[in-house]
OpenMM code with the backbone's topology and positions (N, CA, C; nanometers):
from openmm import Vec3, app, unit

residues = "MET LEU THR LYS GLU GLU TYR THR LYS VAL HIS ASN PHE ARG SER ALA GLU GLN MET TRP ASP THR LEU ALA ILE THR TYR GLU GLY SER LEU GLU VAL LYS HIS ASN LYS LEU SER LEU LEU VAL HIS ASN TYR GLU LEU PHE GLU MET GLU GLU ASN GLU SER ILE GLN THR MET PHE GLY ARG PHE GLN THR ILE PRO ASN GLU LEU SER PHE LEU GLY LYS THR TYR ASP ASN PHE ASP HIS ILE ASP LYS LEU LEU ARG SER LEU PRO LYS LYS TRP LYS PRO GLN VAL THR ALA ASP VAL LEU PRO LEU GLY CYS THR".split()
positions = [
    Vec3(7.0249, 10.1558, 16.8705),
    Vec3(6.9587, 10.2210, 16.9763),
    Vec3(6.8388, 10.1669, 17.0195),
    Vec3(6.8666, 10.1215, 17.1378),
    Vec3(6.7241, 10.1009, 17.2355),
    Vec3(6.6483, 10.1884, 17.2906),
    Vec3(6.5270, 10.1822, 17.2840),
    Vec3(6.4389, 10.2869, 17.3461),
    Vec3(6.4416, 10.2854, 17.4881),
    Vec3(6.3928, 10.3264, 17.5689),
    Vec3(6.4039, 10.3368, 17.7160),
    Vec3(6.3358, 10.2301, 17.7307),
    Vec3(6.2070, 10.2089, 17.6756),
    Vec3(6.1112, 10.0616, 17.6912),
    Vec3(6.1704, 9.9493, 17.6591),
    Vec3(6.2606, 9.9420, 17.5634),
    Vec3(6.3095, 9.8393, 17.4982),
    Vec3(6.4504, 9.8258, 17.6263),
    Vec3(6.5487, 9.8952, 17.6668),
    Vec3(6.6294, 9.9054, 17.7659),
    Vec3(6.5975, 9.8301, 17.8966),
    Vec3(6.4602, 9.8872, 17.9399),
    Vec3(6.4036, 9.8299, 18.0486),
    Vec3(6.3835, 9.7005, 18.0475),
    Vec3(6.3357, 9.6363, 17.9253),
    Vec3(6.3132, 9.4886, 17.9420),
    Vec3(6.4500, 9.3998, 17.9303),
    Vec3(6.5944, 9.4808, 17.9078),
    Vec3(6.6673, 9.3877, 17.8751),
    Vec3(6.8063, 9.4015, 17.9610),
    Vec3(6.7719, 9.5368, 18.0124),
    Vec3(6.8844, 9.5790, 18.1011),
    Vec3(6.9659, 9.4921, 18.2039),
    Vec3(6.8735, 9.4104, 18.2733),
    Vec3(6.9330, 9.3305, 18.3818),
    Vec3(7.0081, 9.1839, 18.3251),
    Vec3(6.9833, 9.1661, 18.1844),
    Vec3(7.0557, 9.0542, 18.1157),
    Vec3(7.1939, 9.0427, 18.1524),
    Vec3(7.2527, 8.9146, 18.1559),
    Vec3(7.4058, 8.9178, 18.1330),
    Vec3(7.4580, 8.8814, 18.0090),
    Vec3(7.3932, 8.8484, 17.9223),
    Vec3(7.4649, 8.8274, 17.8025),
    Vec3(7.3704, 8.8647, 17.6819),
    Vec3(7.4322, 8.8911, 17.5665),
    Vec3(7.3941, 8.9664, 17.4605),
    Vec3(7.2704, 8.8471, 17.3803),
    Vec3(7.3064, 8.7176, 17.3923),
    Vec3(7.2148, 8.6322, 17.3672),
    Vec3(7.0763, 8.6263, 17.4304),
    Vec3(7.0690, 8.6630, 17.5603),
    Vec3(6.9449, 8.6859, 17.6356),
    Vec3(6.8922, 8.8008, 17.5950),
    Vec3(6.9571, 8.9061, 17.5713),
    Vec3(6.8912, 9.0243, 17.4884),
    Vec3(6.8184, 9.0176, 17.3987),
    Vec3(6.9045, 8.9561, 17.2943),
    Vec3(6.8625, 8.9641, 17.1739),
    Vec3(6.7399, 8.8340, 17.1576),
    Vec3(6.7301, 8.7540, 17.2144),
    Vec3(6.6133, 8.6618, 17.2428),
    Vec3(6.5023, 8.7201, 17.2578),
    Vec3(6.5004, 8.8165, 17.4044),
    Vec3(6.3860, 8.8737, 17.4487),
    Vec3(6.3374, 8.9892, 17.3267),
    Vec3(6.4391, 9.0443, 17.2654),
    Vec3(6.4157, 9.1530, 17.1834),
    Vec3(6.3222, 9.0994, 17.0656),
    Vec3(6.3928, 8.9939, 17.0333),
    Vec3(6.3261, 8.9027, 16.9182),
    Vec3(6.1976, 8.8520, 16.9272),
    Vec3(6.1719, 8.8129, 17.0600),
    Vec3(6.0371, 8.7677, 17.0895),
    Vec3(5.9208, 8.8750, 17.0819),
    Vec3(5.9846, 8.9886, 17.1298),
    Vec3(5.8695, 9.1102, 17.1435),
    Vec3(5.8494, 9.1417, 17.0065),
    Vec3(5.9424, 9.1403, 16.9246),
    Vec3(5.9221, 9.2195, 16.7881),
    Vec3(5.8688, 9.1132, 16.6820),
    Vec3(5.9130, 8.9968, 16.6729),
    Vec3(5.8754, 8.8872, 16.6058),
    Vec3(5.7802, 8.7916, 16.6558),
    Vec3(5.7648, 8.7553, 16.7769),
    Vec3(5.6894, 8.6683, 16.8390),
    Vec3(5.7476, 8.5594, 16.8375),
    Vec3(5.6799, 8.4527, 16.9531),
    Vec3(5.7144, 8.3188, 16.9783),
    Vec3(5.7279, 8.2230, 16.8541),
    Vec3(5.7780, 8.1371, 16.8558),
    Vec3(5.7757, 8.0355, 16.7361),
    Vec3(5.6194, 7.9879, 16.7274),
    Vec3(5.5459, 7.9774, 16.7987),
    Vec3(5.4006, 7.9498, 16.7886),
    Vec3(5.3158, 8.0640, 16.7473),
    Vec3(5.3585, 8.2047, 16.7748),
    Vec3(5.2935, 8.3205, 16.6917),
    Vec3(5.3359, 8.3184, 16.5406),
    Vec3(5.4442, 8.2796, 16.5020),
    Vec3(5.4974, 8.2846, 16.3649),
    Vec3(5.4585, 8.1391, 16.3231),
    Vec3(5.4395, 8.0529, 16.3682),
    Vec3(5.3553, 7.9299, 16.2917),
    Vec3(5.2179, 7.9981, 16.2728),
    Vec3(5.1630, 8.0565, 16.3606),
    Vec3(5.0194, 8.0683, 16.3210),
    Vec3(4.9820, 8.1929, 16.2251),
    Vec3(5.1097, 8.2728, 16.2128),
    Vec3(5.1050, 8.3847, 16.1172),
    Vec3(5.1289, 8.3288, 15.9875),
    Vec3(5.2132, 8.2327, 15.9867),
    Vec3(5.2444, 8.1557, 15.8628),
    Vec3(5.1072, 8.0711, 15.7985),
    Vec3(5.0464, 8.0045, 15.8891),
    Vec3(4.9384, 7.9299, 15.8636),
    Vec3(4.8256, 8.0390, 15.7974),
    Vec3(4.8005, 8.1301, 15.8856),
    Vec3(4.6959, 8.2421, 15.8380),
    Vec3(4.7385, 8.2717, 15.7043),
    Vec3(4.8590, 8.3166, 15.6726),
    Vec3(4.9193, 8.3876, 15.5491),
    Vec3(4.9019, 8.2618, 15.4305),
    Vec3(4.9384, 8.1518, 15.4432),
    Vec3(4.8996, 8.0727, 15.3505),
    Vec3(4.7501, 8.0162, 15.3069),
    Vec3(4.7056, 8.0370, 15.4315),
    Vec3(4.5477, 8.0232, 15.3999),
    Vec3(4.4809, 8.1478, 15.3072),
    Vec3(4.5214, 8.2767, 15.3582),
    Vec3(4.4909, 8.3629, 15.2620),
    Vec3(4.5695, 8.3699, 15.1449),
    Vec3(4.6806, 8.3475, 15.1212),
    Vec3(4.7513, 8.3028, 14.9781),
    Vec3(4.6259, 8.1942, 14.8616),
    Vec3(4.5863, 8.0801, 14.9468),
    Vec3(4.5150, 7.9982, 14.9005),
    Vec3(4.3796, 8.0264, 14.8569),
    Vec3(4.3286, 8.0962, 14.9399),
    Vec3(4.2025, 8.1535, 14.9005),
    Vec3(4.1668, 8.2711, 14.8465),
    Vec3(4.2966, 8.3536, 14.7979),
    Vec3(4.2976, 8.4851, 14.7570),
    Vec3(4.2074, 8.4795, 14.6191),
    Vec3(4.1321, 8.6136, 14.6131),
    Vec3(4.0389, 8.6403, 14.4924),
    Vec3(4.0195, 8.8050, 14.4818),
    Vec3(3.9852, 8.7982, 14.3394),
    Vec3(3.9929, 8.9603, 14.3162),
    Vec3(3.8160, 8.9895, 14.3785),
    Vec3(3.8325, 9.1070, 14.4452),
    Vec3(3.7198, 9.1641, 14.5117),
    Vec3(3.6202, 9.2310, 14.3776),
    Vec3(3.4521, 9.2157, 14.4049),
    Vec3(3.4012, 9.2924, 14.3271),
    Vec3(3.4624, 9.4344, 14.2879),
    Vec3(3.4437, 9.4980, 14.1649),
    Vec3(3.4577, 9.6435, 14.1374),
    Vec3(3.6114, 9.6642, 14.1575),
    Vec3(3.7207, 9.5960, 14.1965),
    Vec3(3.8447, 9.5945, 14.2102),
    Vec3(3.9569, 9.6283, 14.1150),
    Vec3(4.0162, 9.7189, 14.0900),
    Vec3(4.0829, 9.7268, 13.9736),
    Vec3(4.2192, 9.6017, 13.9822),
    Vec3(4.2845, 9.5666, 13.8461),
    Vec3(4.3876, 9.4841, 13.8655),
    Vec3(4.4999, 9.5301, 13.9354),
    Vec3(4.5178, 9.6724, 13.9544),
    Vec3(4.6559, 9.7327, 14.0241),
    Vec3(4.6252, 9.7318, 14.1856),
    Vec3(4.4816, 9.7499, 14.2210),
    Vec3(4.4313, 9.7064, 14.3513),
    Vec3(4.4653, 9.5725, 14.3941),
    Vec3(4.4033, 9.4875, 14.3209),
    Vec3(4.3942, 9.3408, 14.3401),
    Vec3(4.5637, 9.3069, 14.3716),
    Vec3(4.6469, 9.3403, 14.2551),
    Vec3(4.7689, 9.2937, 14.2766),
    Vec3(4.8599, 9.3454, 14.3984),
    Vec3(4.8337, 9.4818, 14.4362),
    Vec3(4.8849, 9.5244, 14.5388),
    Vec3(4.8591, 9.4613, 14.6737),
    Vec3(4.7372, 9.4213, 14.6548),
    Vec3(4.6603, 9.3544, 14.7819),
    Vec3(4.7408, 9.2145, 14.8012),
    Vec3(4.7526, 9.1252, 14.6839),
    Vec3(4.8051, 9.0032, 14.6778),
    Vec3(4.9474, 9.0131, 14.7089),
    Vec3(5.0258, 9.1059, 14.6519),
    Vec3(5.1700, 9.1236, 14.6721),
    Vec3(5.2169, 9.1008, 14.8331),
    Vec3(5.1215, 9.1768, 14.8991),
    Vec3(5.1482, 9.1696, 15.0591),
    Vec3(5.1717, 9.0320, 15.0807),
    Vec3(5.0818, 8.9551, 15.0609),
    Vec3(5.0613, 8.8001, 15.1082),
    Vec3(5.2219, 8.7485, 15.0944),
    Vec3(5.2679, 8.7379, 14.9604),
    Vec3(5.3902, 8.6271, 14.9666),
    Vec3(5.5127, 8.7248, 14.9942),
    Vec3(5.5088, 8.8885, 15.0220),
    Vec3(5.6026, 8.9247, 15.0661),
    Vec3(5.6017, 8.9252, 15.2299),
    Vec3(5.5097, 8.8671, 15.2901),
    Vec3(5.4886, 8.8508, 15.4529),
    Vec3(5.5154, 8.7171, 15.4654),
    Vec3(5.4705, 8.6412, 15.3618),
    Vec3(5.5399, 8.5093, 15.3604),
    Vec3(5.6822, 8.4708, 15.3589),
    Vec3(5.7262, 8.5302, 15.2610),
    Vec3(5.8920, 8.5270, 15.2443),
    Vec3(5.9709, 8.5782, 15.3732),
    Vec3(5.9144, 8.6631, 15.4370),
    Vec3(5.9618, 8.7203, 15.5533),
    Vec3(5.9648, 8.6182, 15.6527),
    Vec3(5.8833, 8.5333, 15.6404),
    Vec3(5.8447, 8.4196, 15.7826),
    Vec3(5.9114, 8.2797, 15.7212),
    Vec3(5.9714, 8.2987, 15.5999),
    Vec3(6.0656, 8.1875, 15.5244),
    Vec3(5.9711, 8.0755, 15.4449),
    Vec3(5.8545, 8.1204, 15.4047),
    Vec3(5.7984, 8.0446, 15.3168),
    Vec3(5.7642, 8.1114, 15.1623),
    Vec3(5.8132, 8.0484, 15.0779),
    Vec3(5.8342, 8.1219, 14.9531),
    Vec3(5.7728, 8.0230, 14.8073),
    Vec3(5.6992, 8.1182, 14.7299),
    Vec3(5.6491, 8.0509, 14.6055),
    Vec3(5.7365, 8.1112, 14.4926),
    Vec3(5.7282, 8.0163, 14.3729),
    Vec3(5.7960, 8.0869, 14.2760),
    Vec3(5.7076, 8.1811, 14.1936),
    Vec3(5.7638, 8.2338, 14.0963),
    Vec3(5.6680, 8.3294, 13.9840),
    Vec3(5.5681, 8.2784, 13.9483),
    Vec3(5.5925, 8.1305, 13.8900),
    Vec3(5.4950, 8.0619, 13.8093),
    Vec3(5.3593, 8.0494, 13.9138),
    Vec3(5.3888, 8.0056, 14.0523),
    Vec3(5.3050, 8.0060, 14.1214),
    Vec3(5.1924, 8.1376, 14.1514),
    Vec3(5.2889, 8.2374, 14.1510),
    Vec3(5.2267, 8.3721, 14.1737),
    Vec3(5.1301, 8.3998, 14.0631),
    Vec3(5.1737, 8.3893, 13.9306),
    Vec3(5.0986, 8.3931, 13.8057),
    Vec3(4.9823, 8.3021, 13.7884),
    Vec3(5.0020, 8.1789, 13.8365),
    Vec3(4.8972, 8.0904, 13.8364),
    Vec3(4.7773, 8.1245, 13.9435),
    Vec3(4.7998, 8.1742, 14.0599),
    Vec3(4.7408, 8.1964, 14.1434),
    Vec3(4.6536, 8.3166, 14.1066),
    Vec3(4.7169, 8.4377, 14.0744),
    Vec3(4.6640, 8.5662, 14.0201),
    Vec3(4.5489, 8.5342, 13.9025),
    Vec3(4.5865, 8.4352, 13.8148),
    Vec3(4.5148, 8.4100, 13.7086),
    Vec3(4.3835, 8.3488, 13.7667),
    Vec3(4.3874, 8.2571, 13.8464),
    Vec3(4.2864, 8.1859, 13.8877),
    Vec3(4.2014, 8.2470, 13.9929),
    Vec3(4.2542, 8.3638, 14.0282),
    Vec3(4.1784, 8.4548, 14.1225),
    Vec3(4.0940, 8.5415, 14.0667),
    Vec3(4.0945, 8.5514, 13.9181),
    Vec3(4.0111, 8.6671, 13.8419),
    Vec3(3.8866, 8.6000, 13.8494),
    Vec3(3.7662, 8.7009, 13.8194),
    Vec3(3.6493, 8.6659, 13.7968),
    Vec3(3.6294, 8.5923, 13.6588),
    Vec3(3.5168, 8.5247, 13.6757),
    Vec3(3.4889, 8.4466, 13.4988),
    Vec3(3.4561, 8.5468, 13.4075),
    Vec3(3.4169, 8.6804, 13.4260),
    Vec3(3.4159, 8.7528, 13.3351),
    Vec3(3.5312, 8.8155, 13.2739),
    Vec3(3.6517, 8.7748, 13.3382),
    Vec3(3.7901, 8.8031, 13.2844),
    Vec3(3.8705, 8.6916, 13.1978),
    Vec3(3.7689, 8.5620, 13.1875),
    Vec3(3.8113, 8.4451, 13.1289),
    Vec3(3.8682, 8.4715, 12.9789),
    Vec3(3.7831, 8.5504, 12.9001),
    Vec3(3.8077, 8.5536, 12.7631),
    Vec3(3.9228, 8.6373, 12.7318),
    Vec3(3.9681, 8.7359, 12.8322),
    Vec3(4.1056, 8.7897, 12.8136),
    Vec3(4.2147, 8.7372, 12.8400),
    Vec3(4.1985, 8.6388, 12.9761),
    Vec3(4.3045, 8.5721, 13.0094),
    Vec3(4.3327, 8.4762, 12.9197),
    Vec3(4.2284, 8.3918, 12.8494),
    Vec3(4.2479, 8.3028, 12.7480),
    Vec3(4.3198, 8.3484, 12.6292),
    Vec3(4.2783, 8.5018, 12.5674),
    Vec3(4.3401, 8.5742, 12.4645),
    Vec3(4.5008, 8.5609, 12.4963),
    Vec3(4.5157, 8.6408, 12.6528),
    Vec3(4.6528, 8.6691, 12.6517),
    Vec3(4.7437, 8.5587, 12.6889),
    Vec3(4.7067, 8.4463, 12.7353),
    Vec3(4.7739, 8.3370, 12.7897),
    Vec3(4.7878, 8.2376, 12.6994),
    Vec3(4.6776, 8.1920, 12.6337),
    Vec3(4.7008, 8.0655, 12.5209),
    Vec3(4.8078, 8.1125, 12.4380),
    Vec3(4.8139, 8.2014, 12.3686),
    Vec3(4.9483, 8.2357, 12.2613),
    Vec3(5.0650, 8.2090, 12.3202),
    Vec3(5.0897, 8.2181, 12.4623),
    Vec3(5.2178, 8.1904, 12.5180),
    Vec3(5.2470, 8.0503, 12.5214),
    Vec3(5.1209, 7.9950, 12.5618),
    Vec3(5.1434, 7.8229, 12.5680),
    Vec3(5.2007, 7.7580, 12.4237),
    Vec3(5.1355, 7.8302, 12.3315),
    Vec3(5.1719, 7.7951, 12.1666),
    Vec3(5.2892, 7.8213, 12.1360),
    Vec3(5.3852, 7.8778, 12.1795),
    Vec3(5.5179, 7.8986, 12.1216),
    Vec3(5.6039, 7.7732, 12.1616),
] * unit.nanometer
topology = app.Topology()
chain = topology.addChain("A")
for resn in residues:
    res = topology.addResidue(resn, chain)
    for name in ("N", "CA", "C"):
        topology.addAtom(name, app.Element.getBySymbol(name[0]), res)
């Protein structure tokens, strides 16, 4: 069901396609806007790092929003990419723990 504002935008169109396209641009943005969002999210993914005094849970929650939004825009990474990115985003003080937890997995 359309809101009054949405109806006002599309009520003069003759085809459902025109209505759909107008509403899609309203809510999703133009292709240029989508491309810019995608570029920004990829940039955020690549530069993601754990913040000082941030818990693992908070960091993971903050990280997870990035791949979710990327997926919505059609860009996906596999779980190994996510794991690798998360491990590389940890500060140096975590290196002994990461080495102790991950190294045995690689030795099996």
